[in-house]
N, C-alpha and C positions, 0 to 999 in steps of 0.2 A: 347864808354862807357859814360853813363850819370848817373845822380843822381838816377834816377828811377831804373836802373839796380843795382846800389850799394845798394839801399834799399832792393831790392829783394834778393840780395846776402847775406846781413847781416841777413835778416829774416830767410833764410835757415840755416845759421850757428847757429843762436840763438835758433831756434826751433828744429834743429837736423834732419830734413827731409823736402823734398819738399812738401809732403802732409800736414804736420803740418804748414809749412810756408804759404801755399796757403790758409788754413783756416784763419790764422791771417790776411792775406792780402785781404781777401774776393774776391779771384779769383780762377779759376779752376786750376788744377795741370798741364795740358799739356802746357798752355802758359807760366807758370812759369818755367817749365823744359826747354822750348825753349829759354827763356831769359838767363838762366844760361849757356846753351850750346853756345849761341851767344857771351856771355861775355868771355867764355874760348877761343872761336875762335878769337875774337878780340885781346885778350891778348897773344894768342899763347902759352898757357900753361894750364895744368889741375889744377883746383882749388880744386877738391874733388877726393878722392879715393872712388870708389863705390863698395860696397859689398851687392848686393841685394838692399834693401831699405835703408841700412845704409850708411851714408855719413861721411867721415873723411877728414878734411882739409889737403891738401898737404902743403909743405913748402911755395909755392907761395900763396896758399889760406890764410895761416896764415898772411903773409905779407900784402896781400890785405885787409884782415879784419881789421888789425890794422890801416891801412891808411884810409880805408873807414869810420871807426868810427869818425876819426878826421874831414874828409871832410863833412860828414853828419851833425856833430855838428856845424861846421862852417857855413854850409848852413842854418841850423835852426837859428843860432845866427843872421845871416844877415837878415833873414825874420823877426825876432822879432824886430831887431833894426830899420828896415824900417817901421814896423807897429808903433813902438814907435815914430819915427820921424813924421809920418803922423798924429798921434793922438795928439802930443804935450803933454802938462801936463795933460793927462788923462790916462786911462788904469787901471791896477790893481796891487796893491802891494801885492806880495805873501810873507808873513812874518811868520817866526816861532819864538816863544819865550818861555823860561822856565816859569813855573808857578809863581815863586817869582817876576819876572819882570812884568808879566801880571797883578798881583795884586798890584803892586807898581808904577814903573816908566813909564811903557808903555802907560797907558791911557793919561798921560800928553804929551808925545812925539807925540802920534797919534793926539791928539787934536790940538796941535800947527801946525802939518803938514796939517791936514784937513782944518784948518782955512785959510791957504794960498793956498791950492790946493783942493778945494771942489769937483772937477770932478774926483778925483782918488778914486777908490773903494779898498776895503781891503779883502784879504783872509788870515785869521789868523789861525795858527796852534799852539796849546798850548800842548807841550809835554816835556819830559825830554831831557837833552842835547844829549844823544846818539840817541834817536829817531829823533831829529831834524837834527843831522848830517847825518843820513841815508836819510832823505828827501832832504837835501841840495845836497848831492852827487848824488842823483837820479834825481835832477833838478825839484822836486815837489815844492820847495820853492826857492826864489831868495836870501834871506838873513835870517840868523839865529842869534838871540840874545841868547847866551848860557852862561854857567858858567864853569870855569876851576875847576878841571883838565880834559883835554881831549887830544887826539893825534891831533896835528895841521897839520899832513901830508896832502898835497894837498889843503891847505886852505890859504886864505889871511884873516887877522884878525886885529882887533884893540881893545885894552883894553879900555872899557868905564869907568869902576870904580873898584878899588880893594875893597875888603870887609873883615871885621873881621868875625871870626866864634864865635858863641855865644852858651852858655849853657842856656837853657830856661826851666822854670818849676815853680811849686808852691813853695813858700817860705818854707813851713813846710817840704817839701821833701829835699830841700837843707840843712836846719838846722839839720834834723835828720841824713842825710848821712855824713855831715861835722862836726858833734858833736865832740868836743874835739880838733879840728884843729884851731878854731878861738875863741877868747874871747867874752863872752857875746852873744848877739843875733844879732850882726852886721855881715852881709855877706861881703866877700871881693869884691873889684871892679873888680878883674880879677882872673882867675884860671890858674894855670900852667897845663901842661899835666898830671903830677903825681896827681894833685888834683882831676882829673876826676875819678880815680880808684874806690873810694867807691860809686860813684853815679850810680843809675839805668839808664844807658845811653840808649837813643833811637836815632838811627842815620839813615839818608838817606843812602841807600846801597852804593852809589858811594864814601862815605867817609870811608867805612869799612877798606879797605886796608891801606889807609894813616894813619888813626888814630891807627890802630892795630900796624903798624910799629913804630909809635911814642911812644906808650905805652910800647912796648917791649924794646925800647931804654932806657926807664926809669926802666927797670927790672920788668915790670908789664905785666902779661898775660891778654890780652883783654877778657872781659866778658860782652858783650852787652846784655841788657835786651830785646831790640827790634831792628830789622833791617827791613826797609821797602823801598818802591820805590818812595816816593814823600815827599818833605819837608813839604807840607801842612798837610800830615798825621801825621808827627812827631810833628808839632805845635799843631794839634788838640788833640793828645794824651797827650802832655805836659799840655795843658790847662785843660784837664780832670783829671789830677793828676796821670797819669799812670807811669810817670817817668820824667827824665830830657832829653829834646831834644837837639841835637847838630845840629844847622842849621846856615846858613849865616845871617848876620845882617839884610838884607832886608826882610828875611822871619820871623825874630823874632817877629815882630809885629802881625803876624797871631795868636799868642797865646795871648789872652786878659784876663783881670781880675785884680782886686785889689791885689790879692795874687801872681800874676805872677812876677817872677824876671828874669831879663836878665843880664847875667854876661859874659863879654868877656873872651874868651880863649886866653891867652897871649902866643902865640908861632909863631915865624916867619915862621916856616915850615908848619903851619896849617892855610892857608889863601885861599880865593877864589877871583876870579875876574869875572866881567860881561864883555862879549866879543861879538862884532859884527863880524860875519864871512861870507865869500862867498867862492865859489870854485875857486881855482887858475886856471886861463886860461879859465874859462867858461864865457859865456855871462852873464852879469849882466844888467838887464833892466835899462833904464834911470830913471824909477820911483823908483827903489830900490836905485840907486845911489843918487837920489834926497833926499830920506828919510835919507840916511846916514849923510847928512849935518845937519840934525836936532838932531842928537845924540850927547851926551857929549863925552869927551875923558879924559883919565887919566891925560894928561898934560894941558888940558884946551884949546889946540890950534886947536881943530876940529879933526874929524875922518880922519886918514890917514892909509890905509890898508898896512900891511907888510906881506911878504910871510914867511911861515915856511921854515926852512932850510932842 
């Protein structure tokens, strides 16, 4: 049994048939069938139950598939590590980051890193947190800079910076909605959760469940004016006077203008953090590990990854 046979075997499992696997592997069907039969003979057990062209994994086949995935990933990791070792401080940083970081902190981090390591190239993916987690778990990127909340299962992560949540919008919209709650024409420095109820709120979809729960805890039924999929959209709509955007502090500056007000939402239960994450147990390139040393951390002592429980 060798790695090539394991790659053939896993391809058959994942494609569901020998013919489909042969197409993916760019080989003809008879040699692939021969390889699978030889693997079964070497192991002394059936790996598939055959019903015509349909293949179903046996118990032994399921066990081998679980082990083969780990062995093939280890082999790929070793190959990558040897390439990194040969190349030294060159190669490519495959990095994903949420939009608020791309427009704020990331350029400075990359500039400092590039100044010290000009031979390293960049592949940047700008997506939302959930899209970046999909890319991270499918190994299309090595490192993701994302924003809580998210499920940390299977990840190692480090909080880079906690952030306040802000209500952002034109002054006149705040004044009209909060009329009678505050004296004169002076807006408050902070808003409680209950203070948000009369505002025409525009929120990034990932905050919908959290903010709804907090409002209901105040006896208020949520009534969001707009729910969308990107903090940049929320900021743009707030800038245009459509309503009051609820976004993290680092995104609040995306809404610009003399009339734009940014007011902190004062609630310990409504916070966000910027996080650097990698897949636990997966290979992380030397380039990605090097870049981690250029990132800040919550405690100021440098990035130290921790595993989720």
